Structure formats: structure tokens, C-alpha cells
C-alpha positions in Angstrom: 199.7 115.0 192.6 197.1 116.8 190.6 197.0 120.5 191.3 193.8 121.8 193.2 191.3 123.9 191.2 190.5 127.3 192.8 186.8 127.9 193.8 186.2 131.3 195.5 183.4 132.9 197.2 182.7 136.1 198.8 180.6 137.0 202.3 180.2 140.5 203.3 177.7 142.2 205.5 174.9 140.1 207.3 172.9 139.0 204.4 174.2 135.4 204.6 175.5 133.7 207.6 178.4 131.0 207.9 176.0 128.1 207.1 175.9 129.4 203.4 179.6 128.9 203.1 179.5 125.7 204.8 176.8 124.3 202.7 178.4 125.5 199.5 181.7 123.7 200.7 179.5 120.6 201.2 177.8 120.8 197.8 181.3 121.2 196.1 182.8 118.1 198.0 179.9 115.9 196.8 179.8 117.1 193.3 183.6 117.6 192.2 185.9 114.7 191.6 188.8 117.2 191.2 191.0 118.2 194.1 189.8 121.7 195.1 190.3 124.5 197.6 187.5 126.6 198.5 188.5 130.2 199.3 186.0 132.6 201.1 186.7 136.3 201.0 185.0 137.8 203.9 184.8 140.3 206.6 183.6 137.8 209.4 184.9 134.2 209.4 183.0 133.3 212.4 181.3 129.8 212.3 182.9 128.9 208.9 184.3 125.4 208.4 188.0 125.2 208.9 188.4 123.2 205.7 187.7 126.6 203.9 190.4 129.1 203.3 189.6 132.3 204.8 191.1 135.5 203.2 190.4 139.2 203.9 187.7 140.8 201.8 189.3 142.8 199.2 188.6 146.6 199.7 186.8 148.4 197.0 187.1 152.2 197.7 183.8 153.4 196.8 182.1 156.7 197.8 180.1 156.7 201.0 176.5 156.0 200.4 177.2 154.3 197.0 174.3 151.8 196.2 175.3 148.0 196.7 174.8 146.3 193.3 177.4 143.5 193.7 180.4 145.8 192.9 182.6 144.1 195.5 182.6 140.9 193.1 184.9 143.1 190.7 187.8 142.8 193.3 188.1 139.2 192.1 189.7 140.8 189.1 192.8 142.1 190.8 196.2 141.0 190.2 197.6 138.4 192.7 194.0 137.9 194.2 194.6 136.5 197.7 197.9 135.0 196.4 196.1 132.7 194.0 197.1 132.0 190.5 195.6 130.2 187.4 191.9 130.0 186.8 189.3 130.4 189.3 185.6 129.4 189.5 183.5 132.0 191.5 180.3 130.8 193.1 177.6 133.0 194.7 176.7 131.8 198.3 173.2 131.1 197.5 173.7 128.7 194.6 172.3 125.1 194.9 174.6 122.4 193.3 172.6 119.4 192.0 175.1 117.3 189.8 178.6 116.9 189.1 180.5 120.3 188.2 183.8 118.8 186.8 183.0 120.0 183.3 182.9 123.7 184.5 186.7 123.5 184.7 187.2 121.9 181.2 184.7 124.1 179.5 186.8 125.9 176.7 186.7 129.5 177.4 188.9 132.4 178.6 186.0 133.8 180.5 182.7 131.7 181.1 179.5 133.1 182.9 175.7 132.4 182.8 173.5 134.0 180.1 171.1 136.2 182.1 167.8 134.6 181.8 165.8 138.0 181.5 168.2 139.8 179.1 168.6 137.0 176.7 168.8 139.3 173.5 171.8 141.2 175.0 175.4 139.9 175.8 174.9 140.2 179.6 175.8 137.5 181.9 174.6 136.5 185.4 177.7 136.4 187.8 176.4 133.8 190.2 178.7 131.4 188.4 181.8 132.5 186.4 185.5 131.3 185.6 188.3 133.4 184.8 192.0 133.8 184.8 193.3 135.4 188.0 194.8 139.0 186.9 193.8 138.8 183.5 191.2 141.3 183.8 192.7 143.6 186.2 192.5 146.7 183.8 188.7 146.3 184.1 188.7 146.8 187.8 191.2 149.7 187.5 188.7 151.4 185.0 185.9 150.8 187.3 187.8 152.3 190.3 188.8 155.4 188.3 185.5 156.0 186.6 183.0 154.9 189.2 180.5 157.8 189.1 180.1 157.3 185.3 180.1 153.4 185.3 177.3 153.2 187.9 175.1 155.4 186.0 175.7 153.6 182.7 175.4 150.2 184.3 172.7 148.6 186.5 175.1 146.5 188.4 178.4 144.7 188.6 177.6 141.9 186.2 176.2 144.1 183.3 179.7 146.2 183.5 181.7 142.9 183.7 179.9 141.5 180.7 180.3 144.6 178.4 184.2 144.9 179.2 184.8 141.1 178.7 182.7 141.1 175.6 184.4 144.1 174.1 187.7 141.8 174.6 186.0 139.2 172.4 186.3 136.7 175.5 182.7 136.4 176.7 181.4 132.9 176.5 178.4 131.5 178.1 177.8 128.3 179.8 175.6 125.6 178.0 172.2 127.0 178.8 171.0 123.7 180.8 174.0 123.9 183.3 173.0 126.8 185.3 169.3 127.3 185.4 167.4 130.0 187.5 165.1 128.6 190.0 162.9 131.5 189.3 162.6 131.4 185.6 163.4 127.6 184.8 162.5 125.5 187.9 159.2 127.4 189.0 156.0 126.9 186.9 154.8 129.9 185.3 151.6 131.5 186.8 149.1 130.2 187.4 150.5 126.6 187.3 152.9 127.7 190.2 149.9 127.5 192.4 149.6 123.9 191.8 152.7 122.1 190.3 155.9 122.0 192.4 159.2 123.4 191.1 161.4 120.9 189.5 165.0 120.3 188.5 165.5 120.9 184.8 167.3 118.2 182.7 171.0 118.9 182.5 171.2 121.2 185.5 174.5 121.3 187.4 174.1 124.5 189.7 170.7 126.1 190.4 171.0 129.9 190.8 168.9 132.0 193.0 168.4 135.8 192.4 166.2 138.0 194.3 163.4 136.1 196.0 163.0 133.2 196.8 166.3 132.2 198.3 167.0 128.5 199.0 165.7 128.6 202.5 162.6 130.5 201.5 161.8 128.1 198.4 162.0 125.2 200.9 159.3 126.6 202.9 157.3 128.0 200.1 157.9 131.8 200.7 158.6 134.3 197.7 157.6 137.6 199.1 155.9 138.2 195.9 152.0 137.7 195.7 152.3 137.4 191.7 155.1 134.6 192.0 153.9 132.0 194.6 156.1 128.9 195.1 155.1 125.7 196.6 157.2 124.2 199.4 160.1 122.7 197.8 161.5 120.1 199.7 164.1 118.7 197.2 166.3 121.5 197.7 167.2 120.7 201.2 168.4 117.3 199.8 171.3 119.0 197.9 171.6 122.4 200.0 173.5 120.9 203.0 176.9 120.7 204.9 
């Protein structure tokens, strides 16, 4: 029997409810032909589909009051993560999968991540979707825990620090540009056309990422919270973003 591939996500705090995990599971099931196990590391498993493997959220010992900039994601780098082994694909909870994702598991790379759409001139990834070998980068997590005060001053968030460290090891690889477009930068029209033209799925897209606003549920309704970046109600999201 073919071994299942590891897909992991994280849910902490109250920003995302269990429905985000359940919709992620549904999208994976519809768009992956490989056997898989979705693992959710969380501090609250209530309402999550029983088909999802629930594991305790790894503890990241940060000083009280430290700014939340996604640093918790770095715990995915620890040795023996949740008893898993081999490669793992990390997915943010607010992604929308729109086509088959088998190729994300065969793409040749030690570490694959999205190239940040806003920082294209720099070797910085967007960690909404990344694939890595479990335990291979444990030293990056250990370095962070030992030097947190300095690192948080040098890097805006976890993905900037992670990208730098992986790049210095010569293993930073970006997914093909078309695979993981940003809803905000690649699907929505630029101003002023975004007032009149609906957001569209770019050709070749596999996973659409959402960062900041709008979130998927907001985009469906046409809400962005930004007067200078309006979005028309985007009904097609709900066709993909479901359990």
C-alpha cells in the first residue's frame, strides 16, 4: 500500500474556527489523488472533523507580551514533530485549493515555499504553503529560541527569518509562480478596475492564498476593510471553499 503523505496545519487562538480546518480537509480530499493524512496542531479541537488527526499545539516559549507574527509556525521544524517522519506539506487555514495539488509532493526541492508577491527582489517566501523534511531544520528553531530578542528585531515575521535561514543553507526553492497566487495581488483587479471587474482565478493556479484582508469569507461577501482596495463579491470562492 502506498504510504500516506503528511499535510499539516495549525490552529491556535480564536482567529479561525473549526470550519476552516474542515473546509481545508474537504478541499484536499477533492484535489489530491495521493493517500494523505491531515494533521492539525491545535489548542482547541472542538468541532474538527474526526478524519483529521489532532495533535497538541507545540509549545513555543516566548516572553510574555511578545508580538504575534506567526512565530508559532517555526515549531513545525522541531525534531520528531508529532511523531511524524519524512516530508510534510504545511498549509495555512485560510488557503483555497482550486485544482489538483499532487505536484506539490513531487516538485524537486529540499524546501519549497511561495515567493512573496510584495518582496520579489528579495529571497523571502510566503509560508502559507511550504514543504520540508521533518527534523531537517531543527537548528533553525533552536537558534530562534536562543536568540529571540535579536531575531524579532531583525525580521518582521517568521517567514522572513525562515527564508533567510533556509537560503543560507542553499536549499530555498520557490514553487512555480502560477501555482500559489495571492488573491489580493493576482486575482483581484488593480484600482480602479477592482470596482467594476470581478476577481478571477489565474491560469495554472493550484492554491490561492489569502493574507491580511480579505479572508475567503470576506471576499465572498465583497468585504476588504480597506477603502483603497475594494473587492466585488466573489461567489466562485464558495464553490471550492467547502467541507
